DSSP file (Angstrom, degrees, kcal/mol; ACC not computed):
  #  RESIDUE AA STRUCTURE BP1 BP2  ACC     N-H-->O    O-->H-N    N-H-->O    O-->H-N    TCO  KAPPA ALPHA  PHI   PSI    X-CA   Y-CA   Z-CA
    1    1 A M              0   0    0      0, 0.0     2,-0.1     0, 0.0     0, 0.0   0.000 360.0 360.0 360.0 130.5  -34.6   63.7    3.7
    2    2 A A        -     0   0    0      1,-0.1     2,-0.5     0, 0.0     0, 0.0  -0.445 360.0-106.7 -87.8 157.0  -30.9   64.4    4.5
    3    3 A I        -     0   0    0     -2,-0.1    -1,-0.1     2,-0.0     0, 0.0  -0.726  34.2-138.7 -85.5 129.0  -28.6   62.4    6.8
    4    4 A Q    >>  -     0   0    0     -2,-0.5     4,-1.6     1,-0.1     3,-0.6  -0.521  18.9-115.5 -84.6 154.0  -27.9   64.3   10.0
    5    5 A P  H 3> S+     0   0    0      0, 0.0     4,-2.0     0, 0.0     5,-0.1   0.829 116.3  57.4 -59.6 -33.1  -24.4   64.4   11.6
    6    6 A I  H 3> S+     0   0    0      1,-0.2     4,-1.8     2,-0.2     5,-0.1   0.854 104.2  52.8 -66.4 -33.9  -25.6   62.6   14.6
    7    7 A D  H <> S+     0   0    0     -3,-0.6     4,-2.4     2,-0.2    -1,-0.2   0.891 107.1  51.7 -67.3 -39.3  -26.8   59.7   12.4
    8    8 A L  H  X S+     0   0    0     -4,-1.6     4,-2.6     1,-0.2     5,-0.2   0.901 108.1  51.9 -63.6 -41.1  -23.4   59.5   10.8
    9    9 A Q  H  X S+     0   0    0     -4,-2.0     4,-2.0     1,-0.2    -1,-0.2   0.907 111.2  47.3 -62.5 -41.0  -21.8   59.2   14.2
   10   10 A T  H  X S+     0   0    0     -4,-1.8     4,-2.1     2,-0.2    -2,-0.2   0.901 111.8  50.2 -66.9 -41.3  -24.1   56.4   15.2
   11   11 A I  H  X S+     0   0    0     -4,-2.4     4,-1.4     1,-0.2    -2,-0.2   0.933 112.1  46.6 -64.2 -45.4  -23.5   54.6   11.9
   12   12 A F  H  X S+     0   0    0     -4,-2.6     4,-0.7     1,-0.2    -1,-0.2   0.867 112.4  50.8 -66.7 -35.3  -19.7   54.8   12.2
   13   13 A A  H  X S+     0   0    0     -4,-2.0     4,-0.5    -5,-0.2     3,-0.3   0.879 115.0  42.7 -67.4 -37.8  -19.9   53.6   15.9
   14   14 A Q  H  X S+     0   0    0     -4,-2.1     4,-2.3     1,-0.2    -1,-0.2   0.668  96.2  78.9 -82.1 -17.9  -22.0   50.7   15.0
   15   15 A Q  H  X S+     0   0    0     -4,-1.4     4,-2.3     1,-0.2    -1,-0.2   0.864  90.9  53.0 -62.1 -37.3  -20.0   49.8   11.8
   16   16 A E  H  X S+     0   0    0     -4,-0.7     4,-2.2    -3,-0.3    -1,-0.2   0.920 110.3  47.1 -64.7 -43.8  -17.3   48.1   13.9
   17   17 A R  H  X S+     0   0    0     -4,-0.5     4,-2.5     1,-0.2    -2,-0.2   0.901 111.7  50.9 -64.5 -40.9  -19.8   45.9   15.7
   18   18 A V  H  X S+     0   0    0     -4,-2.3     4,-2.2     1,-0.2    -1,-0.2   0.910 110.8  48.1 -64.1 -42.0  -21.5   44.9   12.4
   19   19 A S  H  X S+     0   0    0     -4,-2.3     4,-2.3     2,-0.2    -1,-0.2   0.889 111.5  50.5 -68.0 -37.7  -18.2   44.0   10.8
   20   20 A K  H  X S+     0   0    0     -4,-2.2     4,-2.6     2,-0.2    -2,-0.2   0.922 110.4  49.7 -64.3 -43.1  -17.2   41.9   13.9
   21   21 A N  H  X S+     0   0    0     -4,-2.5     4,-2.1     1,-0.2    -2,-0.2   0.905 111.0  49.4 -61.8 -41.4  -20.5   40.1   13.8
   22   22 A A  H  X S+     0   0    0     -4,-2.2     4,-2.1     2,-0.2    -1,-0.2   0.906 111.5  48.9 -64.3 -41.3  -20.1   39.4   10.1
   23   23 A A  H  X S+     0   0    0     -4,-2.3     4,-2.5     1,-0.2    -2,-0.2   0.913 110.7  50.4 -65.0 -42.6  -16.6   38.0   10.6
   24   24 A F  H  X S+     0   0    0     -4,-2.6     4,-2.4     1,-0.2    -1,-0.2   0.880 109.2  52.0 -63.8 -37.7  -17.8   35.8   13.5
   25   25 A Q  H  X S+     0   0    0     -4,-2.1     4,-2.0     2,-0.2    -1,-0.2   0.914 110.5  47.5 -64.8 -42.1  -20.6   34.4   11.3
   26   26 A Q  H  X S+     0   0    0     -4,-2.1     4,-2.1     1,-0.2    -2,-0.2   0.912 113.5  47.8 -65.4 -41.5  -18.1   33.6    8.6
   27   27 A Q  H  X S+     0   0    0     -4,-2.5     4,-2.8     1,-0.2    -2,-0.2   0.872 109.0  55.1 -66.0 -35.7  -15.8   31.9   11.1
   28   28 A G  H  X S+     0   0    0     -4,-2.4     4,-2.4     2,-0.2    -1,-0.2   0.898 107.5  48.8 -63.6 -39.7  -18.7   30.0   12.6
   29   29 A V  H  X S+     0   0    0     -4,-2.0     4,-2.2     2,-0.2    -2,-0.2   0.921 113.1  47.1 -65.5 -43.7  -19.6   28.6    9.2
   30   30 A L  H  X S+     0   0    0     -4,-2.1     4,-2.3     2,-0.2    -2,-0.2   0.902 112.6  49.8 -64.7 -40.3  -16.0   27.6    8.5
   31   31 A L  H  X S+     0   0    0     -4,-2.8     4,-2.3     2,-0.2    -2,-0.2   0.914 109.9  50.6 -63.9 -42.7  -15.7   26.0   12.0
   32   32 A K  H  X S+     0   0    0     -4,-2.4     4,-2.3     1,-0.2    -1,-0.2   0.903 110.6  49.8 -61.8 -41.8  -19.0   24.1   11.5
   33   33 A Q  H  X S+     0   0    0     -4,-2.2     4,-2.3     1,-0.2    -1,-0.2   0.908 110.4  49.5 -64.5 -41.7  -17.7   22.8    8.2
   34   34 A S  H  X S+     0   0    0     -4,-2.3     4,-2.2     2,-0.2    -2,-0.2   0.888 111.1  49.7 -66.0 -37.7  -14.4   21.7    9.7
   35   35 A V  H  X S+     0   0    0     -4,-2.3     4,-2.4     2,-0.2    -2,-0.2   0.915 111.1  49.4 -66.1 -42.1  -16.2   19.9   12.5
   36   36 A E  H  X S+     0   0    0     -4,-2.3     4,-2.4     1,-0.2    -2,-0.2   0.893 110.6  50.4 -63.7 -39.4  -18.5   18.1   10.0
   37   37 A Q  H  X S+     0   0    0     -4,-2.3     4,-2.5     2,-0.2    -1,-0.2   0.906 110.0  50.3 -64.8 -40.7  -15.5   17.0    8.0
   38   38 A A  H  X S+     0   0    0     -4,-2.2     4,-2.2     2,-0.2    -2,-0.2   0.907 111.6  48.1 -64.0 -41.3  -13.8   15.7   11.1
   39   39 A E  H  X S+     0   0    0     -4,-2.4     4,-2.4     2,-0.2    -2,-0.2   0.904 111.7  49.7 -64.9 -41.0  -16.9   13.7   12.1
   40   40 A E  H  X S+     0   0    0     -4,-2.4     4,-2.3     2,-0.2    -2,-0.2   0.902 110.9  49.8 -64.8 -40.7  -17.2   12.3    8.5
   41   41 A L  H  X S+     0   0    0     -4,-2.5     4,-2.3     2,-0.2    -1,-0.2   0.901 110.4  50.6 -63.3 -41.1  -13.6   11.3    8.6
   42   42 A K  H  X S+     0   0    0     -4,-2.2     4,-2.2     2,-0.2    -2,-0.2   0.914 110.3  49.6 -63.3 -43.0  -14.1    9.6   11.9
   43   43 A K  H  X S+     0   0    0     -4,-2.4     4,-2.5     1,-0.2    -2,-0.2   0.918 111.1  48.7 -62.6 -43.5  -17.1    7.7   10.6
   44   44 A T  H  X S+     0   0    0     -4,-2.3     4,-2.4     1,-0.2    -1,-0.2   0.894 111.1  49.7 -66.4 -38.5  -15.3    6.5    7.5
   45   45 A T  H  X S+     0   0    0     -4,-2.3     4,-2.4     2,-0.2    -1,-0.2   0.888 111.4  49.7 -67.1 -36.8  -12.3    5.3    9.5
   46   46 A E  H  X S+     0   0    0     -4,-2.2     4,-2.4     2,-0.2    -2,-0.2   0.911 111.4  48.4 -66.2 -41.2  -14.6    3.4   11.9
   47   47 A Q  H  X S+     0   0    0     -4,-2.5     4,-2.1     2,-0.2    -2,-0.2   0.911 112.3  48.9 -64.0 -41.4  -16.4    1.8    9.0
   48   48 A K  H  X S+     0   0    0     -4,-2.4     4,-2.4     1,-0.2    -2,-0.2   0.906 110.8  50.8 -64.1 -41.0  -13.0    0.9    7.4
   49   49 A K  H  X S+     0   0    0     -4,-2.4     4,-2.5     1,-0.2    -2,-0.2   0.906 109.7  49.5 -64.4 -41.5  -11.8   -0.6   10.7
   50   50 A T  H  X S+     0   0    0     -4,-2.4     4,-2.2     2,-0.2    -1,-0.2   0.878 110.5  50.6 -66.8 -36.0  -15.0   -2.7   11.2
   51   51 A V  H  X S+     0   0    0     -4,-2.1     4,-2.1     2,-0.2    -1,-0.2   0.925 111.7  47.7 -65.5 -43.5  -14.6   -4.0    7.6
   52   52 A E  H  X S+     0   0    0     -4,-2.4     4,-2.4     1,-0.2    -2,-0.2   0.895 111.2  50.8 -64.4 -39.2  -11.0   -5.0    8.3
   53   53 A M  H  X S+     0   0    0     -4,-2.5     4,-2.5     2,-0.2    -1,-0.2   0.903 109.3  51.1 -65.1 -39.5  -11.9   -6.6   11.6
   54   54 A A  H  X S+     0   0    0     -4,-2.2     4,-2.2     1,-0.2    -1,-0.2   0.903 110.5  48.9 -63.6 -40.6  -14.6   -8.6    9.8
   55   55 A Q  H  X S+     0   0    0     -4,-2.1     4,-2.3     2,-0.2    -2,-0.2   0.899 110.8  50.3 -66.1 -39.7  -12.2   -9.8    7.2
   56   56 A Q  H  X S+     0   0    0     -4,-2.4     4,-2.4     2,-0.2    -2,-0.2   0.906 110.7  49.3 -65.4 -40.3   -9.6  -10.8    9.9
   57   57 A E  H  X S+     0   0    0     -4,-2.5     4,-2.2     2,-0.2    -1,-0.2   0.900 110.4  51.0 -64.9 -39.2  -12.3  -12.8   11.7
   58   58 A E  H  X S+     0   0    0     -4,-2.2     4,-2.0     1,-0.2    -2,-0.2   0.909 110.7  48.7 -63.7 -41.5  -13.3  -14.5    8.5
   59   59 A N  H  X S+     0   0    0     -4,-2.3     4,-1.9     1,-0.2    -2,-0.2   0.898 110.6  50.5 -64.9 -40.3   -9.6  -15.4    7.8
   60   60 A S  H  X S+     0   0    0     -4,-2.4     4,-2.0     1,-0.2    -1,-0.2   0.873 108.9  51.9 -67.8 -34.8   -9.2  -16.7   11.4
   61   61 A L  H  X S+     0   0    0     -4,-2.2     4,-2.1     2,-0.2    -1,-0.2   0.890 107.9  52.4 -66.1 -37.9  -12.3  -18.9   11.0
   62   62 A G  H  X S+     0   0    0     -4,-2.0     4,-2.0     1,-0.2    -2,-0.2   0.890 108.3  51.1 -62.9 -38.6  -10.9  -20.2    7.8
   63   63 A R  H  X S+     0   0    0     -4,-1.9     4,-2.5     2,-0.2    -2,-0.2   0.891 107.7  52.7 -65.6 -39.3   -7.7  -21.1    9.6
   64   64 A L  H  X S+     0   0    0     -4,-2.0     4,-2.4     2,-0.2    -2,-0.2   0.905 108.4  50.2 -63.6 -40.0   -9.7  -22.9   12.3
   65   65 A K  H  X S+     0   0    0     -4,-2.1     4,-1.8     1,-0.2    -1,-0.2   0.901 111.2  49.1 -63.8 -39.7  -11.5  -25.0    9.7
   66   66 A E  H  X S+     0   0    0     -4,-2.0     4,-1.7     2,-0.2    -2,-0.2   0.901 109.8  52.0 -65.7 -39.5   -8.2  -25.9    8.1
   67   67 A R  H  < S+     0   0    0     -4,-2.5    -2,-0.2     1,-0.2    -1,-0.2   0.913 108.4  50.1 -63.8 -42.8   -6.8  -26.8   11.5
   68   68 A N  H >< S+     0   0    0     -4,-2.4     3,-1.0     1,-0.2     4,-0.2   0.882 111.4  49.6 -63.8 -36.5   -9.7  -29.1   12.2
   69   69 A G  H 3< S+     0   0    0     -4,-1.8     3,-0.3     1,-0.2    -1,-0.2   0.816 115.1  43.2 -70.3 -30.2   -9.2  -30.8    8.9
   70   70 A N  T 3X S+     0   0    0     -4,-1.7     4,-2.1     1,-0.2    -1,-0.2   0.113  78.8 112.4-102.0  20.6   -5.5  -31.3    9.4
   71   71 A R  H <> S+     0   0    0     -3,-1.0     4,-2.4     1,-0.2    -1,-0.2   0.878  74.8  54.2 -63.2 -38.2   -5.8  -32.5   13.0
   72   72 A Q  H  > S+     0   0    0     -3,-0.3     4,-1.9    -4,-0.2    -1,-0.2   0.903 108.9  48.3 -64.3 -40.1   -4.7  -36.0   12.2
   73   73 A Q  H  > S+     0   0    0      1,-0.2     4,-2.1     2,-0.2    -1,-0.2   0.904 111.2  50.8 -65.5 -39.8   -1.6  -34.7   10.5
   74   74 A D  H  X S+     0   0    0     -4,-2.1     4,-2.6     1,-0.2    -2,-0.2   0.885 108.2  52.6 -64.1 -38.9   -0.9  -32.5   13.5
   75   75 A E  H  X S+     0   0    0     -4,-2.4     4,-2.0     2,-0.2    -1,-0.2   0.892 109.6  48.1 -66.4 -38.7   -1.3  -35.4   15.9
   76   76 A S  H  X S+     0   0    0     -4,-1.9     4,-1.6     2,-0.2    -1,-0.2   0.895 113.3  48.0 -68.9 -37.7    1.2  -37.5   14.0
   77   77 A E  H  X S+     0   0    0     -4,-2.1     4,-2.0     1,-0.2    -2,-0.2   0.890 110.9  51.0 -67.5 -38.8    3.7  -34.6   13.9
   78   78 A S  H  X S+     0   0    0     -4,-2.6     4,-2.2     1,-0.2    -2,-0.2   0.871 107.3  52.8 -68.5 -35.4    3.2  -34.0   17.6
   79   79 A S  H  X S+     0   0    0     -4,-2.0     4,-1.8     2,-0.2    -1,-0.2   0.874 108.6  51.1 -67.1 -34.9    3.9  -37.7   18.4
   80   80 A E  H  X S+     0   0    0     -4,-1.6     4,-1.9     2,-0.2    -2,-0.2   0.895 109.8  49.7 -65.9 -39.5    7.1  -37.5   16.4
   81   81 A K  H  X S+     0   0    0     -4,-2.0     4,-2.3     1,-0.2    -2,-0.2   0.889 108.3  53.2 -66.6 -38.7    8.2  -34.4   18.4
   82   82 A K  H  X S+     0   0    0     -4,-2.2     4,-2.1     1,-0.2    -1,-0.2   0.900 107.7  51.1 -62.8 -40.4    7.4  -36.2   21.7
   83   83 A E  H  X S+     0   0    0     -4,-1.8     4,-1.4     1,-0.2    -1,-0.2   0.899 110.3  49.2 -64.6 -39.5    9.6  -39.1   20.7
   84   84 A E  H  X S+     0   0    0     -4,-1.9     4,-1.2     1,-0.2    -2,-0.2   0.889 110.6  50.6 -66.3 -38.8   12.4  -36.7   19.9
   85   85 A Q  H  < S+     0   0    0     -4,-2.3    -1,-0.2     1,-0.2    -2,-0.2   0.853 106.6  54.6 -68.7 -33.5   12.0  -34.9   23.2
   86   86 A E  H  < S+     0   0    0     -4,-2.1    -1,-0.2     1,-0.2    -2,-0.2   0.839 106.0  53.0 -67.5 -31.9   12.1  -38.2   25.1
   87   87 A K  H  < S+     0   0    0     -4,-1.4    -1,-0.2    -5,-0.2    -2,-0.2   0.804  95.0  83.5 -72.5 -28.9   15.4  -39.0   23.4
   88   88 A M  S  < S-     0   0    0     -4,-1.2     3,-0.1    -3,-0.1     2,-0.1  -0.523  89.0-111.4 -77.4 141.2   17.0  -35.7   24.5
   89   89 A P        -     0   0    0      0, 0.0     2,-0.1     0, 0.0    -1,-0.1  -0.376  37.6-100.9 -70.3 152.4   18.4  -35.5   28.1
   90   90 A E        -     0   0    0     -4,-0.1     2,-0.2     1,-0.1    -4,-0.0  -0.449  34.6-121.8 -74.1 143.9   16.6  -33.4   30.6
   91   91 A E        -     0   0    0     -2,-0.1    -1,-0.1    -3,-0.1    -3,-0.0  -0.597  22.9-115.8 -85.0 148.0   18.0  -30.0   31.3
   92   92 A I        -     0   0    0     -2,-0.2     2,-0.1     1,-0.0    -1,-0.1  -0.710  32.8-121.4 -82.9 124.6   19.0  -29.1   34.9
   93   93 A P        -     0   0    0      0, 0.0     2,-0.5     0, 0.0    -1,-0.0  -0.433  20.9-136.2 -69.2 139.7   16.8  -26.3   36.2
   94   94 A V        -     0   0    0     -2,-0.1     2,-0.6     2,-0.0     0, 0.0  -0.848  11.0-143.1 -99.3 126.5   18.8  -23.2   37.2
   95   95 A K        -     0   0    0     -2,-0.5     2,-0.5     2,-0.0     0, 0.0  -0.789  13.4-156.9 -92.5 123.5   17.7  -21.6   40.5
   96   96 A V        -     0   0    0     -2,-0.6     2,-0.4     2,-0.0    -2,-0.0  -0.866   6.2-163.3-103.8 129.0   17.9  -17.8   40.4
   97   97 A T        -     0   0    0     -2,-0.5     2,-0.4     2,-0.0    -2,-0.0  -0.890   2.0-156.2-113.3 144.0   18.2  -15.9   43.7
   98   98 A Y        -     0   0    0     -2,-0.4     2,-0.4     2,-0.0    -2,-0.0  -0.905  17.6-123.3-117.4 145.3   17.5  -12.2   44.2
   99   99 A F        -     0   0    0     -2,-0.4     2,-0.4     2,-0.0    -2,-0.0  -0.747  28.6-172.5 -87.4 131.5   18.9  -10.0   47.0
  100  100 A K        -     0   0    0     -2,-0.4     3,-0.0     3,-0.0    -2,-0.0  -0.992  23.8-128.0-128.2 129.0   16.2   -8.2   49.0
  101  101 A D    >   -     0   0    0     -2,-0.4     3,-0.8     1,-0.2    -2,-0.0  -0.617  13.6-150.8 -74.2 123.3   16.9   -5.5   51.6
  102  102 A P  T 3  S+     0   0    0      0, 0.0    -1,-0.2     0, 0.0     4,-0.0   0.761  94.7  49.8 -69.7 -22.5   15.2   -6.5   54.8
  103  103 A K  T >> S+     0   0    0      2,-0.1     3,-1.4     3,-0.1     4,-0.7   0.575  83.3 111.9 -89.7  -9.3   14.7   -2.9   55.9
  104  104 A L  T <4 S+     0   0    0     -3,-0.8     0, 0.0     1,-0.2     0, 0.0  -0.498  89.1   2.9 -71.8 123.1   13.3   -1.7   52.6
  105  105 A G  T 34 S+     0   0    0     -2,-0.4    -1,-0.2     2,-0.2    -2,-0.1   0.412 105.9  95.2  87.3  -1.5    9.6   -0.8   52.9
  106  106 A N  T <4 S+     0   0    0     -3,-1.4     2,-0.6     1,-0.1    -2,-0.1   0.778  74.2  61.2 -91.7 -28.7    9.3   -1.3   56.7
  107  107 A H     <  -     0   0    0     -4,-0.7     2,-0.5     2,-0.0    -2,-0.2  -0.890  63.7-173.2-106.6 120.4    9.9    2.2   57.9
  108  108 A I        -     0   0    0     -2,-0.6     2,-0.8    -3,-0.1    -2,-0.0  -0.955  14.9-147.8-115.7 123.1    7.4    4.9   56.7
  109  109 A D        +     0   0    0     -2,-0.5     3,-0.2     1,-0.1    -2,-0.0  -0.790  25.6 166.0 -92.0 108.4    8.2    8.5   57.5
  110  110 A I        +     0   0    0     -2,-0.8    -1,-0.1     1,-0.2    -2,-0.0   0.394  56.0  88.7-102.1   3.0    4.9   10.3   58.0
  111  111 A S              0   0    0      1,-0.1    -1,-0.2     0, 0.0    -2,-0.0   0.756 360.0 360.0 -74.8 -21.7    6.3   13.5   59.6
  112  112 A G              0   0    0     -3,-0.2    -1,-0.1     0, 0.0    -2,-0.1   0.457 360.0 360.0  85.7 360.0    6.7   15.0   56.2
């Protein structure tokens, strides 16, 4: 059975739509892959951040334990600092005054 000229016209008219659909499908696959990669990257960065936070918390807990163990040393050092501060003369506090416009903020123009 031979191809009729009307069939050729229909095929050529539909060929553009078919090629566009194929291109959109390929772009859709690439877009889906890029979105999945972005999500995977986000997950890995979140996991890395949580691991780092856990390590920082562990380090801070270790510091607290060290502080509790060295509390007696800290108390003796603080008493020495207090004695030094008592020996120093007191500073005179400086009073700072600011200028404020009495009309500022009292008049509101609502006429626009």
